[in-house]
C-alpha positions as CSV (number, residue, x, y, z in Angstrom):
1,X,-95.9,96.6,35.0
2,X,-95.2,95.7,30.8
3,X,-93.0,92.6,30.6
4,X,-90.8,91.8,27.0
5,X,-89.2,88.8,26.9
6,X,-85.3,88.0,26.7
7,X,-85.9,85.8,23.4
8,X,-82.4,84.1,23.9
9,X,-83.8,82.3,27.8
10,X,-87.2,83.0,27.8
11,X,-87.1,85.6,30.4
12,X,-89.6,87.9,30.8
13,X,-88.1,91.0,32.3
14,X,-90.1,93.6,33.2
15,X,-89.1,96.8,30.7
16,X,-87.9,98.9,33.9
17,X,-84.9,97.8,35.8
18,X,-83.7,99.3,39.4
19,X,-80.4,100.8,38.6
20,X,-78.8,100.6,41.7
21,X,-76.0,103.6,41.2
22,X,-77.9,106.5,41.9
23,X,-79.3,105.0,45.2
24,X,-80.9,107.7,47.8
25,X,-78.6,108.9,49.8
26,X,-77.9,110.2,53.9
27,X,-75.0,112.4,55.0
28,X,-72.9,111.3,52.2
29,X,-74.0,107.7,52.2
30,X,-76.1,105.5,50.9
31,X,-79.4,105.6,52.9
32,X,-80.3,102.2,53.4
33,X,-83.7,102.5,54.9
34,X,-85.1,104.1,52.4
35,X,-83.0,101.7,49.7
36,X,-84.4,98.8,50.9
37,X,-88.0,100.0,50.8
38,X,-87.9,101.3,47.7
39,X,-86.3,98.1,46.4
40,X,-89.3,96.1,48.0
41,X,-91.8,98.0,46.7
42,X,-90.3,97.9,43.6
43,X,-90.3,94.2,43.1
44,X,-93.8,94.1,44.7
45,X,-94.8,96.3,41.5
46,X,-93.5,94.0,39.2
47,X,-90.0,95.2,38.5
48,X,-87.7,91.7,38.2
49,X,-84.2,93.2,37.0
50,X,-82.0,94.7,39.3
51,X,-78.3,96.1,38.0
52,X,-75.5,97.1,40.2
53,X,-71.6,96.9,39.5
54,X,-68.4,95.9,41.5
55,X,-67.3,99.5,41.5
56,X,-70.8,101.7,42.4
57,X,-70.4,103.3,45.3
58,X,-67.1,101.5,46.1
59,X,-68.9,97.8,46.5
60,X,-71.4,99.7,48.5
61,X,-74.6,99.2,45.9
62,X,-73.7,95.8,45.4
63,X,-73.9,95.0,49.4
64,X,-77.1,96.5,49.6
65,X,-78.9,95.0,47.3
66,X,-77.3,91.9,48.6
67,X,-79.6,92.9,52.0
68,X,-82.5,94.0,50.0
69,X,-83.3,91.0,48.6
70,X,-82.6,88.9,51.9
71,X,-85.7,87.0,53.2
72,X,-86.6,85.4,49.8
73,X,-86.8,88.2,47.2
74,X,-84.0,87.0,45.7
75,X,-85.7,84.5,43.7
76,X,-88.1,86.8,42.2
77,X,-86.2,88.5,40.2
78,X,-82.9,89.2,38.0
79,X,-79.6,90.7,39.4
80,X,-76.9,91.7,37.0
81,X,-73.7,92.5,38.0
82,X,-70.8,93.8,36.4
83,X,-66.5,92.9,36.2
84,X,-64.4,95.9,35.5
85,X,-62.0,95.3,32.9
86,X,-59.5,98.3,33.8
87,X,-59.2,96.0,37.4
88,X,-58.1,92.7,35.6
89,X,-54.2,92.7,35.2
90,X,-54.5,88.9,35.1
91,X,-57.2,86.5,35.4
92,X,-56.9,85.6,39.1
93,X,-58.1,89.6,39.7
94,X,-61.2,88.4,38.2
95,X,-61.9,85.7,40.1
96,X,-61.1,87.4,43.4
97,X,-63.6,90.2,42.0
98,X,-66.8,87.8,41.2
99,X,-66.1,85.9,44.6
100,X,-66.5,89.7,46.3
101,X,-69.7,89.7,44.4
102,X,-71.4,86.6,44.9
103,X,-70.6,87.8,49.1
104,X,-71.8,91.3,48.4
105,X,-75.0,90.0,46.9
106,X,-75.9,86.9,49.3
107,X,-75.9,84.2,46.4
108,X,-74.8,81.6,44.6
109,X,-75.2,82.9,41.2
110,X,-75.5,86.0,38.8
111,X,-78.3,86.0,36.3
112,X,-76.9,88.4,33.6
113,X,-73.0,89.4,34.5
114,X,-71.2,91.6,32.3
115,X,-68.0,93.0,31.3
116,X,-68.2,96.3,32.3
117,X,-67.7,99.3,29.9
118,X,-66.3,98.0,26.9
119,X,-65.2,100.8,24.4
120,X,-63.4,99.0,21.8
121,X,-62.2,95.4,20.3
122,X,-58.8,95.7,21.4
123,X,-60.2,95.4,25.4
124,X,-62.4,93.2,24.6
125,X,-59.3,90.8,22.9
126,X,-57.4,91.6,26.0
127,X,-59.9,90.2,28.2
128,X,-59.6,86.7,25.8
129,X,-56.0,86.5,26.1
130,X,-55.9,86.9,29.7
131,X,-58.8,83.6,29.8
132,X,-61.5,85.6,30.9
133,X,-64.2,84.6,28.2
134,X,-63.3,81.1,28.8
135,X,-63.6,81.5,32.5
136,X,-67.0,83.3,32.1
137,X,-68.3,79.9,30.1
138,X,-66.8,77.8,32.9
139,X,-68.7,79.7,35.4
140,X,-71.8,79.5,33.4
141,X,-71.5,75.9,32.7
142,X,-71.4,75.5,36.2
143,X,-74.6,77.7,36.8
144,X,-72.8,80.4,39.0
145,X,-73.9,83.0,36.0
146,X,-76.8,82.3,33.8
147,X,-75.9,85.2,31.3
148,X,-72.9,86.6,29.6
149,X,-72.9,89.9,28.6
150,X,-71.2,93.1,28.1
151,X,-72.0,97.3,29.4
152,X,-70.6,99.3,26.1
153,X,-69.3,103.3,25.9
154,X,-67.9,103.4,22.3
155,X,-68.6,103.6,18.7
156,X,-70.7,102.1,16.6
157,X,-67.8,100.3,14.7
158,X,-66.3,99.1,17.9
159,X,-70.0,97.9,18.8
160,X,-70.8,95.8,16.3
161,X,-67.0,94.2,16.0
162,X,-67.8,92.7,19.8
163,X,-71.1,92.2,19.2
164,X,-69.7,89.6,16.2
165,X,-66.5,88.3,18.2
166,X,-68.7,86.2,21.3
167,X,-72.0,84.0,21.1
168,X,-73.5,87.1,23.6
169,X,-76.2,86.3,25.6
170,X,-77.4,90.2,26.1
171,X,-75.7,93.5,25.7
172,X,-76.7,97.0,27.2
173,X,-75.9,100.1,25.4
174,X,-76.4,103.9,26.4
175,X,-79.1,105.0,24.5
176,X,-81.7,108.3,24.7
177,X,-83.0,110.6,22.3
178,X,-80.1,112.7,22.2
179,X,-77.8,109.8,21.9
180,X,-80.0,108.1,18.7
181,X,-76.4,108.9,16.3
182,X,-74.0,108.2,19.7
183,X,-72.2,105.5,20.8
184,X,-73.7,102.6,19.8
185,X,-76.3,104.6,18.0
186,X,-80.0,103.2,16.4
187,X,-78.3,101.1,14.2
188,X,-75.7,99.6,16.6
189,X,-79.2,98.5,18.5
190,X,-81.1,97.4,15.5
191,X,-77.9,95.0,14.6
192,X,-78.0,93.2,18.0
193,X,-81.9,92.9,17.8
194,X,-81.2,91.4,13.9
195,X,-79.1,88.9,16.2
196,X,-81.3,87.9,18.3
197,X,-78.8,89.5,21.2
198,X,-81.4,91.5,23.9
199,X,-80.8,94.9,24.1
200,X,-80.5,96.6,27.7
201,X,-80.5,100.0,27.8
202,X,-78.9,102.6,30.5
203,X,-78.8,106.2,30.7
204,X,-81.9,107.2,29.0
205,X,-82.2,110.4,30.8
206,X,-78.8,110.7,30.2
207,X,-77.8,110.9,34.0
208,X,-80.5,113.6,34.7
209,X,-79.7,116.0,32.3
210,X,-82.9,114.9,29.8
211,X,-85.1,116.1,33.1
212,X,-83.4,118.8,34.8
213,X,-82.7,122.3,34.0
214,X,-83.5,122.3,30.2
215,X,-84.5,125.6,28.5
216,X,-87.2,126.9,28.0
217,X,-87.8,126.2,24.5
218,X,-87.3,122.3,24.9
219,X,-90.3,122.9,27.7
220,X,-92.4,124.9,25.4
221,X,-92.0,122.2,23.1
222,X,-93.0,119.2,24.9
223,X,-95.6,121.0,26.7
224,X,-97.4,121.9,23.4
225,X,-98.6,118.6,22.5
226,X,-99.1,117.6,26.5
227,X,-98.4,119.8,29.4
228,X,-98.9,117.0,31.4
229,X,-96.3,114.6,30.7
230,X,-93.1,115.3,32.7
231,X,-89.8,115.5,30.3
232,X,-89.0,112.0,32.3
233,X,-92.1,110.5,30.6
234,X,-91.1,112.0,27.4
235,X,-87.5,110.4,27.2
236,X,-88.7,107.2,29.0
237,X,-91.1,106.3,26.5
238,X,-89.3,107.5,23.4
239,X,-86.7,104.6,24.2
240,X,-90.0,102.2,25.0
241,X,-91.0,103.1,21.4
242,X,-88.0,100.7,20.1
243,X,-89.5,97.6,20.1
244,X,-86.0,96.1,20.0
245,X,-85.2,97.2,23.7
246,X,-85.7,94.5,26.4
247,X,-84.9,96.5,29.4
248,X,-84.7,100.6,29.9
249,X,-82.2,101.1,33.3
250,X,-83.4,104.0,35.8
251,X,-80.9,104.9,38.4
252,X,-84.3,105.9,40.6
253,X,-82.7,108.0,43.8
254,X,-86.2,108.8,45.2
255,X,-89.8,107.4,45.9
256,X,-91.1,109.8,43.7
257,X,-89.0,108.9,40.6
258,X,-89.8,105.3,41.0
259,X,-94.0,106.1,41.1
260,X,-93.8,108.1,38.0
261,X,-91.4,105.1,36.4
262,X,-93.3,102.2,37.3
263,X,-96.5,104.3,36.3
264,X,-95.1,105.3,32.8
265,X,-93.6,101.6,32.5
266,X,-97.3,100.3,32.9
267,X,-98.5,101.9,30.0
268,X,-95.6,102.3,27.2
269,X,-96.0,100.7,24.2
270,X,-93.3,99.8,21.0
271,X,-94.1,101.6,18.3
272,X,-96.9,104.1,19.9
273,X,-95.3,107.2,19.5
274,X,-97.1,109.3,16.8
275,X,-95.6,111.5,13.6
276,X,-96.6,114.5,16.0
277,X,-94.9,113.1,18.8
278,X,-91.6,112.3,17.1
279,X,-91.7,115.8,15.8
280,X,-91.5,117.7,18.9
281,X,-88.7,115.0,19.5
282,X,-86.1,116.7,16.7
283,X,-87.4,120.2,18.0
284,X,-85.9,119.5,21.6
285,X,-82.8,117.6,19.6
286,X,-81.7,120.3,17.8
287,X,-82.1,123.2,21.0
288,X,-80.4,120.9,23.8
289,X,-78.0,120.1,20.8
290,X,-77.3,124.1,20.7
291,X,-76.8,124.4,24.4
292,X,-74.9,121.8,25.5
293,X,-71.1,122.6,26.2
294,X,-69.7,119.2,27.3
295,X,-71.7,115.8,27.0
296,X,-71.1,114.8,30.3
297,X,-74.0,112.2,31.8
298,X,-72.8,112.7,35.5
299,X,-72.1,108.7,35.5
300,X,-68.8,109.1,38.1
301,X,-66.5,107.0,36.2
302,X,-64.0,109.6,36.1
303,X,-64.2,110.0,39.9
304,X,-62.7,109.7,42.2
305,X,-59.4,112.2,41.2
306,X,-56.4,112.5,43.1
307,X,-56.2,116.2,42.7
308,X,-60.1,116.1,44.1
309,X,-61.9,118.2,41.4
310,X,-65.5,117.2,41.2
311,X,-65.9,116.4,37.5
312,X,-69.3,116.0,37.4
313,X,-69.5,118.7,39.6
314,X,-68.2,121.0,37.5
315,X,-69.5,120.5,34.0
316,X,-73.0,120.6,35.7
317,X,-72.1,123.7,36.5
318,X,-70.6,125.3,33.2
319,X,-73.4,123.1,31.2
320,X,-76.1,125.1,33.2
321,X,-74.7,128.3,32.7
322,X,-75.2,128.2,28.7
323,X,-77.6,125.1,28.5
324,X,-80.4,127.1,31.3
325,X,-78.2,130.7,30.4
326,X,-78.3,130.4,34.5
327,X,-76.7,133.3,35.5
328,X,-76.7,131.9,39.2
329,X,-74.5,129.1,37.5
330,X,-71.1,130.7,38.9
331,X,-72.2,131.2,42.2
332,X,-74.0,127.2,42.7
333,X,-70.0,126.8,41.2
334,X,-68.3,128.9,44.0
335,X,-70.5,127.6,46.9
336,X,-70.7,124.0,46.1
337,X,-67.3,123.7,44.6
338,X,-65.3,126.0,46.5
339,X,-66.4,128.0,49.6
340,X,-68.8,125.5,51.0
341,X,-67.8,122.3,50.4
342,X,-65.6,119.9,52.3
343,X,-62.2,120.7,50.5
344,X,-62.0,122.8,47.4
345,X,-63.1,120.6,44.5
346,X,-62.9,123.3,41.4
347,X,-61.8,123.0,37.9
348,X,-58.5,124.8,38.7
349,X,-56.8,122.1,40.8
350,X,-56.7,119.7,37.7
351,X,-53.0,118.1,38.0
352,X,-53.4,117.3,33.9
353,X,-52.8,113.4,35.4
354,X,-55.4,112.2,32.3
355,X,-56.9,109.4,34.7
356,X,-60.0,110.4,34.3
357,X,-59.7,110.4,30.7
358,X,-59.4,106.5,30.5
359,X,-62.6,105.9,32.3
360,X,-64.9,108.5,30.8
361,X,-67.7,106.5,28.5
362,X,-68.4,109.4,26.7
363,X,-64.6,109.8,25.6
364,X,-64.8,113.7,27.1
365,X,-61.5,115.5,26.7
366,X,-61.8,116.4,30.3
367,X,-58.2,118.2,31.0
368,X,-58.5,120.4,28.5
369,X,-62.9,121.1,29.2
370,X,-61.5,121.8,32.8
371,X,-59.4,124.3,31.9
372,X,-62.3,126.0,29.8
373,X,-64.1,125.5,33.0
374,X,-62.0,127.0,35.0
375,X,-61.0,130.0,32.8
376,X,-64.5,130.7,32.3
377,X,-65.4,130.1,36.0
378,X,-63.2,131.6,38.5
379,X,-61.8,134.3,37.5
380,X,-59.2,136.0,38.9
381,X,-60.6,137.0,42.6
382,X,-62.3,133.5,42.7
383,X,-59.3,131.5,44.5
384,X,-58.8,134.8,47.0
385,X,-62.7,134.6,47.9
386,X,-63.1,131.1,48.5
387,X,-60.3,131.4,51.1
388,X,-61.6,134.4,52.6
389,X,-65.2,132.8,52.9
390,X,-63.3,129.0,54.0
391,X,-61.6,131.1,56.8
392,X,-64.7,133.0,58.0
393,X,-66.5,129.6,57.9
394,X,-63.8,127.9,60.5
395,X,-64.4,130.8,62.4
396,X,-67.6,130.8,62.6
397,X,-67.5,127.0,63.5
398,X,-65.6,127.7,66.2
């Protein structure tokens, strides 16, 4: 496992961080046995940065990580977790959340603490006005927080305004070969590095979208250079090629993913991609951009929907229809979101409340896009057919 040094404090951080948002599941819940074993195996292989958040899996992610790090593992790693600003209406809210996080994680301090998902400068200013930042400084003086940072989903302009508003210990941005010029952007990454602010990268695979269901021309472009290199390896190597990046978070949801990522992290070097490899990325970027309809990463921040819509699921099926020219996308939409799901979770259930849009890191016009998905994926006979199949399933189960 390679490491890169945090210039602020000298921490030698593993270039691969374990993102605990997409842990293995079983029957709809975190598979505790498998998840803990994966975390232990990752530590033994040199991973020393573990990222979670107060809201991940409704708190179960923090609880699981706390259990996994008991018995001596805690001292071998750095824990990163986050304070969700949208749940902080007053300082007392933040204090209660932090106390809960320490309890869940079974620790007396957080190594890397983030203001979660800042999107603009006014959002940061609101937290300052509530006394949140001053309180974080007090916690840092007490040793309960070692590093203060923020995660960001917004424009480059706001990213740089926030960077310059406080002497941050680190920051976290979405960055991958499809987002080089989106959100914080490459220029923002370089600005942070020039200011001496360590950068943690999230969504290097765009929630798996840069790994699965890629167009045939994309796969051919990758294989034209190296037939043995997977799309995941291409994407990770692209991010690690940037010397400004300290840690790349990967939400590893099974053992095979973890093994591959750890192997790549033992080989990747900054500034190591050649001209021909960078040309492959230009080809791939153009092809994916032309076919992706909705830039959803499947992060799930828009959920739960009050009307029961599976928003990421709807967007995934819709994107597959175009990205892969997948004729089975409508069938999957019918089955997984309508006929065979516990409750119908299709786009047409949207009540246009807009709650989802305030939490979307990608700033997707979700209500508008759900109307489009409903129009193209459902049709006149959709609801009657779903009702018939669901009725038949109930009869069969009885």
